[in-house]
Phi, psi and omega in degrees: 000323179296320185290326178295319173296320176304314185292321173303317178301316176304309188293327181290333183292343174269353182276157173291154186320302183301315176299313181300314177305318180292325179288320175303318183295312181303314182294324177296311172315305185296314179304315180303304183295335176278002180083016180247058184298331181298336180279346186297314187299322180298317178291328179284322175300322180292310181305317175296321178301314182278341180212069190295337184255018187299148182291344177247022179299330177302320181291320180297317182296324176297320179297325177289318178300313179299318180299313182294322175298321180294329177276001180076012179265068188296326174293320176293321180302312183302319177300311182288329175297320173302310181302322181296312183295321178298326181281331178203094182296347182266001178278092191298325180303321179290329173292322178290316183297318175300316180302321178290314178301315179295324176301311177302331179277350180086010178267075195284327179291315177295324178296313179299322182292315175300325180290318175298320177294322173297317175290340177291325180275327185218086182293346183265001184290132177224161176295323178307317179305313182294316181297330184280342179301128180245042178273106182087126183239008180294141186297338178286331177288321187289320177295325181286325181292322182293317175301317179301310181300326178295313181298324176296323178296316177303327187273349179088024173287132181306143172290317179086000000 
């Protein structure tokens, strides 16, 4: 499997910037869903280097924040999620993930504020919806989803 990723990486170096950026984004998501969250940040940093003002950069930053949460690096996650929100304040998922990270860090007032901002954008968001999401079945991803839900509860997100 690693040799396949290495071969893809070699091929990507030959591509023009924008196509390579999309592949880095896809690789970051793939690494996360396969339980290799530590590899996500490198792909996103490369994508941001190639296309720093990309219209989906906020999603990339969210990927890193989610990966950092999966690794238990909640303070780093909060930093990336704040960057995601700065890039696009209307991206509700970044608000919810930030609420969770802050809840897990014990910053409950800030967590509730982030949750309220997310709910203002997506009033139907619930923890049940997160639990029902079936993206990734790696044990690390499943444990990360449970941890995310724990933080969301601390932040006051509705159970649903």
